PDB file as gemmi writes it, atoms N, CA and C in Angstrom:
CRYST1    1.000    1.000    1.000  90.00  90.00  90.00 P 1                      
ATOM      1  N   MET A   1       0.638  -1.281  -0.120  1.00  0.00           N  
ATOM      2  CA  MET A   1      -0.124   0.276  -0.100  1.00  0.00           C  
ATOM      3  C   MET A   1       0.935   1.136  -0.051  1.00  0.00           C  
ATOM      4  N   THR A   2       0.541   2.274  -0.952  1.00  0.00           N  
ATOM      5  CA  THR A   2       1.252   3.438  -0.981  1.00  0.00           C  
ATOM      6  C   THR A   2       0.904   4.448   0.016  1.00  0.00           C  
ATOM      7  N   ARG A   3       1.797   5.439   0.538  1.00  0.00           N  
ATOM      8  CA  ARG A   3       1.100   6.139   1.542  1.00  0.00           C  
ATOM      9  C   ARG A   3       1.852   7.270   1.036  1.00  0.00           C  
ATOM     10  N   SER A   4       1.020   8.393   1.273  1.00  0.00           N  
ATOM     11  CA  SER A   4       1.641   9.732   0.864  1.00  0.00           C  
ATOM     12  C   SER A   4       1.328  11.042   2.003  1.00  0.00           C  
ATOM     13  N   ARG A   5       2.453  11.588   2.014  1.00  0.00           N  
ATOM     14  CA  ARG A   5       2.219  12.951   2.849  1.00  0.00           C  
ATOM     15  C   ARG A   5       2.892  14.365   2.304  1.00  0.00           C  
ATOM     16  N   SER A   6       1.696  15.188   2.308  1.00  0.00           N  
ATOM     17  CA  SER A   6       2.298  16.484   1.783  1.00  0.00           C  
ATOM     18  C   SER A   6       2.805  17.338   2.704  1.00  0.00           C  
ATOM     19  N   VAL A   7       4.011  18.124   2.461  1.00  0.00           N  
ATOM     20  CA  VAL A   7       4.733  19.021   3.277  1.00  0.00           C  
ATOM     21  C   VAL A   7       5.052  20.182   2.647  1.00  0.00           C  
ATOM     22  N   THR A   8       4.560  21.516   3.284  1.00  0.00           N  
ATOM     23  CA  THR A   8       4.703  22.690   2.411  1.00  0.00           C  
ATOM     24  C   THR A   8       5.590  23.754   3.219  1.00  0.00           C  
ATOM     25  N   ARG A   9       6.603  23.084   4.037  1.00  0.00           N  
ATOM     26  CA  ARG A   9       7.457  23.897   4.285  1.00  0.00           C  
ATOM     27  C   ARG A   9       8.770  24.545   3.793  1.00  0.00           C  
ATOM     28  N   SER A  10       8.577  24.344   2.805  1.00  0.00           N  
ATOM     29  CA  SER A  10      10.062  24.684   1.798  1.00  0.00           C  
ATOM     30  C   SER A  10      10.043  26.303   1.446  1.00  0.00           C  
ATOM     31  N   ASN A  11      10.964  26.973   1.395  1.00  0.00           N  
ATOM     32  CA  ASN A  11      11.198  28.242   0.914  1.00  0.00           C  
ATOM     33  C   ASN A  11      11.966  28.139  -0.333  1.00  0.00           C  
ATOM     34  N   PRO A  12      10.942  28.681  -1.037  1.00  0.00           N  
ATOM     35  CA  PRO A  12      11.536  28.714  -2.839  1.00  0.00           C  
ATOM     36  C   PRO A  12      12.853  29.476  -3.354  1.00  0.00           C  
ATOM     37  N   SER A  13      13.092  30.252  -2.242  1.00  0.00           N  
ATOM     38  CA  SER A  13      14.229  30.922  -2.367  1.00  0.00           C  
ATOM     39  C   SER A  13      15.580  30.721  -1.877  1.00  0.00           C  
ATOM     40  N   MET A  14      15.417  29.478  -0.791  1.00  0.00           N  
ATOM     41  CA  MET A  14      16.389  28.912  -0.639  1.00  0.00           C  
ATOM     42  C   MET A  14      16.372  27.334  -0.834  1.00  0.00           C  
ATOM     43  N   ARG A  15      15.824  26.753  -2.098  1.00  0.00           N  
ATOM     44  CA  ARG A  15      15.623  25.667  -2.557  1.00  0.00           C  
ATOM     45  C   ARG A  15      16.959  24.609  -2.520  1.00  0.00           C  
ATOM     46  N   LEU A  16      17.043  23.473  -2.144  1.00  0.00           N  
ATOM     47  CA  LEU A  16      18.083  22.557  -2.272  1.00  0.00           C  
ATOM     48  C   LEU A  16      17.924  21.949  -3.282  1.00  0.00           C  
ATOM     49  N   THR A  17      18.749  21.190  -3.895  1.00  0.00           N  
ATOM     50  CA  THR A  17      18.583  20.292  -5.105  1.00  0.00           C  
ATOM     51  C   THR A  17      18.011  19.074  -4.813  1.00  0.00           C  
ATOM     52  N   ASP A  18      17.602  18.146  -5.768  1.00  0.00           N  
ATOM     53  CA  ASP A  18      17.144  16.907  -5.440  1.00  0.00           C  
ATOM     54  C   ASP A  18      18.328  15.965  -4.989  1.00  0.00           C  
ATOM     55  N   GLU A  19      18.985  16.051  -5.301  1.00  0.00           N  
ATOM     56  CA  GLU A  19      20.499  15.310  -5.084  1.00  0.00           C  
ATOM     57  C   GLU A  19      21.025  15.630  -3.297  1.00  0.00           C  
ATOM     58  N   GLN A  20      20.761  16.846  -3.046  1.00  0.00           N  
ATOM     59  CA  GLN A  20      21.182  17.293  -1.568  1.00  0.00           C  
ATOM     60  C   GLN A  20      20.010  17.009  -0.749  1.00  0.00           C  
ATOM     61  N   ILE A  21      18.763  16.772  -1.033  1.00  0.00           N  
ATOM     62  CA  ILE A  21      17.630  16.546  -0.295  1.00  0.00           C  
ATOM     63  C   ILE A  21      17.808  14.619  -0.025  1.00  0.00           C  
ATOM     64  N   ALA A  22      18.165  14.295  -1.227  1.00  0.00           N  
ATOM     65  CA  ALA A  22      18.433  12.583  -1.045  1.00  0.00           C  
ATOM     66  C   ALA A  22      19.517  12.619  -0.211  1.00  0.00           C  
ATOM     67  N   ALA A  23      20.923  12.960  -0.470  1.00  0.00           N  
ATOM     68  CA  ALA A  23      21.998  12.631   0.655  1.00  0.00           C  
ATOM     69  C   ALA A  23      21.649  12.872   2.109  1.00  0.00           C  
ATOM     70  N   GLU A  24      20.707  13.918   2.316  1.00  0.00           N  
ATOM     71  CA  GLU A  24      20.551  14.368   3.834  1.00  0.00           C  
ATOM     72  C   GLU A  24      19.527  13.162   4.373  1.00  0.00           C  
ATOM     73  N   ALA A  25      18.606  12.819   3.352  1.00  0.00           N  
ATOM     74  CA  ALA A  25      17.399  11.830   3.997  1.00  0.00           C  
ATOM     75  C   ALA A  25      18.020  10.442   4.036  1.00  0.00           C  
ATOM     76  N   THR A  26      18.861  10.233   3.022  1.00  0.00           N  
ATOM     77  CA  THR A  26      19.870   9.102   3.506  1.00  0.00           C  
ATOM     78  C   THR A  26      20.933   8.934   5.023  1.00  0.00           C  
ATOM     79  N   ARG A  27      21.403  10.250   5.101  1.00  0.00           N  
ATOM     80  CA  ARG A  27      22.041  10.254   6.269  1.00  0.00           C  
ATOM     81  C   ARG A  27      21.347  10.378   7.510  1.00  0.00           C  
ATOM     82  N   ARG A  28      20.248  10.995   7.525  1.00  0.00           N  
ATOM     83  CA  ARG A  28      18.967  10.730   8.785  1.00  0.00           C  
ATOM     84  C   ARG A  28      18.651   9.295   8.811  1.00  0.00           C  
ATOM     85  N   LEU A  29      18.518   8.799   7.696  1.00  0.00           N  
ATOM     86  CA  LEU A  29      17.764   7.198   7.926  1.00  0.00           C  
ATOM     87  C   LEU A  29      19.132   6.290   8.759  1.00  0.00           C  
ATOM     88  N   ALA A  30      20.526   6.411   8.024  1.00  0.00           N  
ATOM     89  CA  ALA A  30      21.371   5.935   8.430  1.00  0.00           C  
ATOM     90  C   ALA A  30      21.606   6.104  10.078  1.00  0.00           C  
ATOM     91  N   TRP A  31      21.451   7.080  10.495  1.00  0.00           N  
ATOM     92  CA  TRP A  31      21.718   7.606  12.015  1.00  0.00           C  
ATOM     93  C   TRP A  31      20.538   7.133  12.736  1.00  0.00           C  
ATOM     94  N   ASP A  32      19.556   6.818  12.220  1.00  0.00           N  
ATOM     95  CA  ASP A  32      18.165   6.515  13.088  1.00  0.00           C  
ATOM     96  C   ASP A  32      18.533   4.876  13.319  1.00  0.00           C  
ATOM     97  N   THR A  33      18.570   4.473  14.673  1.00  0.00           N  
ATOM     98  CA  THR A  33      18.546   3.158  15.147  1.00  0.00           C  
ATOM     99  C   THR A  33      17.294   2.233  15.039  1.00  0.00           C  
ATOM    100  N   ALA A  34      15.944   3.177  14.758  1.00  0.00           N  
ATOM    101  CA  ALA A  34      14.774   2.472  14.395  1.00  0.00           C  
ATOM    102  C   ALA A  34      14.640   1.738  13.243  1.00  0.00           C  
ATOM    103  N   VAL A  35      15.576   2.465  12.349  1.00  0.00           N  
ATOM    104  CA  VAL A  35      15.626   1.918  10.803  1.00  0.00           C  
ATOM    105  C   VAL A  35      16.534   0.886  10.634  1.00  0.00           C  
ATOM    106  N   PRO A  36      16.321  -0.156  10.265  1.00  0.00           N  
ATOM    107  CA  PRO A  36      17.643  -0.926  10.065  1.00  0.00           C  
ATOM    108  C   PRO A  36      18.553  -0.383   8.773  1.00  0.00           C  
ATOM    109  N   PRO A  37      19.757  -0.693   8.816  1.00  0.00           N  
ATOM    110  CA  PRO A  37      20.441  -0.272   7.708  1.00  0.00           C  
ATOM    111  C   PRO A  37      20.054  -0.830   6.678  1.00  0.00           C  
ATOM    112  N   ASN A  38      20.724   0.021   5.516  1.00  0.00           N  
ATOM    113  CA  ASN A  38      20.503  -0.590   3.978  1.00  0.00           C  
ATOM    114  C   ASN A  38      19.066  -1.389   3.636  1.00  0.00           C  
ATOM    115  N   THR A  39      18.066  -0.833   4.414  1.00  0.00           N  
ATOM    116  CA  THR A  39      16.776  -1.405   3.948  1.00  0.00           C  
ATOM    117  C   THR A  39      15.715  -0.623   3.208  1.00  0.00           C  
ATOM    118  N   LEU A  40      16.242   0.980   3.240  1.00  0.00           N  
ATOM    119  CA  LEU A  40      15.240   1.849   2.074  1.00  0.00           C  
ATOM    120  C   LEU A  40      16.199   2.424   1.284  1.00  0.00           C  
ATOM    121  N   GLN A  41      15.418   2.725   0.205  1.00  0.00           N  
ATOM    122  CA  GLN A  41      15.839   3.217  -0.896  1.00  0.00           C  
ATOM    123  C   GLN A  41      15.688   4.795  -1.273  1.00  0.00           C  
ATOM    124  N   VAL A  42      16.265   5.782  -1.243  1.00  0.00           N  
ATOM    125  CA  VAL A  42      15.586   7.527  -1.290  1.00  0.00           C  
ATOM    126  C   VAL A  42      15.564   7.659  -2.619  1.00  0.00           C  
ATOM    127  N   LYS A  43      14.639   7.921  -3.239  1.00  0.00           N  
ATOM    128  CA  LYS A  43      14.420   8.753  -4.396  1.00  0.00           C  
ATOM    129  C   LYS A  43      13.691  10.290  -4.408  1.00  0.00           C  
ATOM    130  N   VAL A  44      14.335  11.143  -4.632  1.00  0.00           N  
ATOM    131  CA  VAL A  44      13.694  12.696  -4.663  1.00  0.00           C  
ATOM    132  C   VAL A  44      13.510  13.276  -6.240  1.00  0.00           C  
ATOM    133  N   SER A  45      12.350  13.571  -6.576  1.00  0.00           N  
ATOM    134  CA  SER A  45      11.867  14.346  -7.629  1.00  0.00           C  
ATOM    135  C   SER A  45      11.141  15.532  -7.341  1.00  0.00           C  
ATOM    136  N   HIS A  46      11.536  16.901  -7.713  1.00  0.00           N  
ATOM    137  CA  HIS A  46      11.483  18.025  -7.295  1.00  0.00           C  
ATOM    138  C   HIS A  46      10.679  18.240  -5.818  1.00  0.00           C  
ATOM    139  N   GLY A  47      11.619  17.833  -5.028  1.00  0.00           N  
ATOM    140  CA  GLY A  47      11.119  17.870  -3.577  1.00  0.00           C  
ATOM    141  C   GLY A  47      10.732  16.535  -2.854  1.00  0.00           C  
ATOM    142  N   ARG A  48      10.092  15.866  -3.779  1.00  0.00           N  
ATOM    143  CA  ARG A  48       9.075  14.718  -3.240  1.00  0.00           C  
ATOM    144  C   ARG A  48      10.086  13.568  -3.027  1.00  0.00           C  
ATOM    145  N   ILE A  49      10.080  13.235  -1.668  1.00  0.00           N  
ATOM    146  CA  ILE A  49      10.726  11.827  -1.497  1.00  0.00           C  
ATOM    147  C   ILE A  49      10.069  10.694  -1.598  1.00  0.00           C  
ATOM    148  N   THR A  50      10.658   9.992  -2.192  1.00  0.00           N  
ATOM    149  CA  THR A  50      10.012   8.355  -2.421  1.00  0.00           C  
ATOM    150  C   THR A  50      10.687   7.272  -1.679  1.00  0.00           C  
ATOM    151  N   LEU A  51      10.206   6.655  -0.752  1.00  0.00           N  
ATOM    152  CA  LEU A  51      10.953   5.743  -0.094  1.00  0.00           C  
ATOM    153  C   LEU A  51      10.469   4.246  -0.475  1.00  0.00           C  
ATOM    154  N   LEU A  52      11.555   3.496  -0.738  1.00  0.00           N  
ATOM    155  CA  LEU A  52      11.369   2.063  -1.189  1.00  0.00           C  
ATOM    156  C   LEU A  52      12.181   1.253  -0.378  1.00  0.00           C  
ATOM    157  N   GLY A  53      11.435  -0.007  -0.295  1.00  0.00           N  
ATOM    158  CA  GLY A  53      12.627  -1.209   0.530  1.00  0.00           C  
ATOM    159  C   GLY A  53      11.600  -1.773   1.195  1.00  0.00           C  
ATOM    160  N   VAL A  54      12.207  -2.767   1.949  1.00  0.00           N  
ATOM    161  CA  VAL A  54      11.218  -3.919   2.917  1.00  0.00           C  
ATOM    162  C   VAL A  54      11.860  -3.788   4.443  1.00  0.00           C  
ATOM    163  N   LEU A  55      10.645  -3.466   5.368  1.00  0.00           N  
ATOM    164  CA  LEU A  55      10.805  -3.257   6.536  1.00  0.00           C  
ATOM    165  C   LEU A  55      10.369  -4.379   7.180  1.00  0.00           C  
ATOM    166  N   GLN A  56      10.650  -4.586   8.480  1.00  0.00           N  
ATOM    167  CA  GLN A  56      10.038  -5.700   9.361  1.00  0.00           C  
ATOM    168  C   GLN A  56       9.038  -5.400  10.360  1.00  0.00           C  
ATOM    169  N   HIS A  57       8.670  -3.858  10.358  1.00  0.00           N  
ATOM    170  CA  HIS A  57       7.778  -3.581  11.557  1.00  0.00           C  
ATOM    171  C   HIS A  57       7.204  -2.170  10.958  1.00  0.00           C  
ATOM    172  N   ASN A  58       6.137  -1.891  11.363  1.00  0.00           N  
ATOM    173  CA  ASN A  58       5.266  -0.431  11.405  1.00  0.00           C  
ATOM    174  C   ASN A  58       6.102   0.653  11.808  1.00  0.00           C  
ATOM    175  N   GLU A  59       6.809   0.348  13.069  1.00  0.00           N  
ATOM    176  CA  GLU A  59       7.381   1.327  13.681  1.00  0.00           C  
ATOM    177  C   GLU A  59       8.515   1.713  12.964  1.00  0.00           C  
ATOM    178  N   GLN A  60       9.093   0.973  12.409  1.00  0.00           N  
ATOM    179  CA  GLN A  60      10.338   1.294  11.302  1.00  0.00           C  
ATOM    180  C   GLN A  60       9.866   2.193  10.425  1.00  0.00           C  
ATOM    181  N   ARG A  61       8.721   1.737   9.855  1.00  0.00           N  
ATOM    182  CA  ARG A  61       8.156   2.718   8.752  1.00  0.00           C  
ATOM    183  C   ARG A  61       7.796   4.271   9.426  1.00  0.00           C  
ATOM    184  N   ALA A  62       7.369   4.367  10.466  1.00  0.00           N  
ATOM    185  CA  ALA A  62       6.902   5.714  11.130  1.00  0.00           C  
ATOM    186  C   ALA A  62       8.290   6.080  11.493  1.00  0.00           C  
ATOM    187  N   ALA A  63       9.113   5.951  11.999  1.00  0.00           N  
ATOM    188  CA  ALA A  63      10.354   6.425  12.207  1.00  0.00           C  
ATOM    189  C   ALA A  63      11.143   7.003  10.948  1.00  0.00           C  
ATOM    190  N   ALA A  64      11.030   6.353   9.812  1.00  0.00           N  
ATOM    191  CA  ALA A  64      11.555   6.731   8.475  1.00  0.00           C  
ATOM    192  C   ALA A  64      10.638   7.652   7.679  1.00  0.00           C  
ATOM    193  N   LEU A  65       9.303   7.630   7.959  1.00  0.00           N  
ATOM    194  CA  LEU A  65       8.699   8.785   7.707  1.00  0.00           C  
ATOM    195  C   LEU A  65       8.636  10.236   8.282  1.00  0.00           C  
ATOM    196  N   GLU A  66       8.944   9.728   9.653  1.00  0.00           N  
ATOM    197  CA  GLU A  66       9.404  11.037  10.447  1.00  0.00           C  
ATOM    198  C   GLU A  66      10.691  11.748  10.144  1.00  0.00           C  
ATOM    199  N   ASP A  67      11.555  11.014   9.948  1.00  0.00           N  
ATOM    200  CA  ASP A  67      12.987  11.176   9.775  1.00  0.00           C  
ATOM    201  C   ASP A  67      13.054  12.330   8.712  1.00  0.00           C  
ATOM    202  N   VAL A  68      12.241  11.543   7.605  1.00  0.00           N  
ATOM    203  CA  VAL A  68      12.686  12.404   6.063  1.00  0.00           C  
ATOM    204  C   VAL A  68      11.274  13.452   5.949  1.00  0.00           C  
ATOM    205  N   SER A  69      10.572  13.453   6.485  1.00  0.00           N  
ATOM    206  CA  SER A  69       9.194  14.348   6.513  1.00  0.00           C  
ATOM    207  C   SER A  69       9.830  15.608   6.785  1.00  0.00           C  
ATOM    208  N   ARG A  70      10.786  16.059   7.787  1.00  0.00           N  
ATOM    209  CA  ARG A  70      11.002  17.198   8.541  1.00  0.00           C  
ATOM    210  C   ARG A  70      12.245  17.718   7.991  1.00  0.00           C  
ATOM    211  N   LEU A  71      12.856  17.342   6.834  1.00  0.00           N  
ATOM    212  CA  LEU A  71      14.038  17.862   6.193  1.00  0.00           C  
ATOM    213  C   LEU A  71      13.388  19.225   5.409  1.00  0.00           C  
ATOM    214  N   PHE A  72      14.423  20.307   5.426  1.00  0.00           N  
ATOM    215  CA  PHE A  72      14.251  21.099   4.660  1.00  0.00           C  
ATOM    216  C   PHE A  72      14.396  20.700   3.222  1.00  0.00           C  
ATOM    217  N   GLY A  73      13.201  21.705   2.401  1.00  0.00           N  
ATOM    218  CA  GLY A  73      13.284  21.322   1.179  1.00  0.00           C  
ATOM    219  C   GLY A  73      12.308  20.178   0.590  1.00  0.00           C  
ATOM    220  N   VAL A  74      11.816  19.606   1.353  1.00  0.00           N  
ATOM    221  CA  VAL A  74      11.046  18.433   1.070  1.00  0.00           C  
ATOM    222  C   VAL A  74       9.537  19.008   1.021  1.00  0.00           C  
ATOM    223  N   THR A  75       8.888  18.543  -0.333  1.00  0.00           N  
ATOM    224  CA  THR A  75       7.637  18.975  -0.635  1.00  0.00           C  
ATOM    225  C   THR A  75       6.717  18.056  -0.171  1.00  0.00           C  
ATOM    226  N   GLY A  76       6.838  16.696  -0.104  1.00  0.00           N  
ATOM    227  CA  GLY A  76       6.198  15.708   0.212  1.00  0.00           C  
ATOM    228  C   GLY A  76       6.936  14.415   0.181  1.00  0.00           C  
ATOM    229  N   VAL A  77       6.168  12.998   0.674  1.00  0.00           N  
ATOM    230  CA  VAL A  77       6.887  12.179   0.724  1.00  0.00           C  
ATOM    231  C   VAL A  77       5.847  10.764   0.368  1.00  0.00           C  
ATOM    232  N   SER A  78       6.286  10.246  -0.410  1.00  0.00           N  
ATOM    233  CA  SER A  78       5.568   9.105  -0.882  1.00  0.00           C  
ATOM    234  C   SER A  78       6.106   7.607  -0.291  1.00  0.00           C  
ATOM    235  N   ASP A  79       5.529   6.799   0.514  1.00  0.00           N  
ATOM    236  CA  ASP A  79       5.904   5.654   1.056  1.00  0.00           C  
ATOM    237  C   ASP A  79       5.769   4.517   0.340  1.00  0.00           C  
ATOM    238  N   HIS A  80       6.425   3.841  -0.350  1.00  0.00           N  
ATOM    239  CA  HIS A  80       6.098   2.883  -1.292  1.00  0.00           C  
ATOM    240  C   HIS A  80       7.307   1.445  -0.490  1.00  0.00           C  
ATOM    241  N   ALA A  81       7.515   1.695   0.856  1.00  0.00           N  
ATOM    242  CA  ALA A  81       8.034   0.945   1.311  1.00  0.00           C  
ATOM    243  C   ALA A  81       7.217  -0.435   1.753  1.00  0.00           C  
ATOM    244  N   ILE A  82       7.191  -1.675   1.701  1.00  0.00           N  
ATOM    245  CA  ILE A  82       6.709  -3.023   2.477  1.00  0.00           C  
ATOM    246  C   ILE A  82       7.422  -3.349   3.518  1.00  0.00           C  
ATOM    247  N   VAL A  83       6.160  -3.606   4.231  1.00  0.00           N  
ATOM    248  CA  VAL A  83       6.232  -4.152   5.859  1.00  0.00           C  
ATOM    249  C   VAL A  83       6.090  -5.687   5.810  1.00  0.00           C  
ATOM    250  N   LYS A  84       7.132  -6.322   5.937  1.00  0.00           N  
ATOM    251  CA  LYS A  84       7.115  -7.723   5.730  1.00  0.00           C  
ATOM    252  C   LYS A  84       7.764  -8.455   7.035  1.00  0.00           C  
ATOM    253  N   ALA A  85       7.280  -8.855   8.162  1.00  0.00           N  
ATOM    254  CA  ALA A  85       7.885  -9.866   9.398  1.00  0.00           C  
ATOM    255  C   ALA A  85       8.280 -10.538   9.023  1.00  0.00           C  
ATOM    256  N   LYS A  86       9.632 -10.591   9.674  1.00  0.00           N  
ATOM    257  CA  LYS A  86      10.337 -11.911   9.656  1.00  0.00           C  
ATOM    258  C   LYS A  86       9.619 -13.331  10.351  1.00  0.00           C  
ATOM    259  N   LEU A  87       9.844 -14.276  10.275  1.00  0.00           N  
ATOM    260  CA  LEU A  87       9.357 -15.441  10.943  1.00  0.00           C  
ATOM    261  C   LEU A  87      10.307 -16.006  11.771  1.00  0.00           C  
ATOM    262  N   PRO A  88       9.953 -16.400  12.570  1.00  0.00           N  
ATOM    263  CA  PRO A  88      11.004 -16.924  13.751  1.00  0.00           C  
ATOM    264  C   PRO A  88      11.729 -18.344  13.139  1.00  0.00           C  
TER     265      PRO A  88                                                      
END                                                                             
């Protein structure tokens, strides 16, 4: 299921490039211990972040969305991550 969140905090006069936003989003996700390393791919187009990958819990999804939605220059977030629990 795809989830989408609109964010309108960017200032057009101080716009970051998509590459800068992607780099910062990737850095934030790497620092967040709630999001397993190397599980999400970040794509950015016109300030809109798309998250792709597989997570084990909804809490990881929520943490990732929180991390990237607050970044400067982000105009929205599309969540294409799949939650797939590991079986014991």
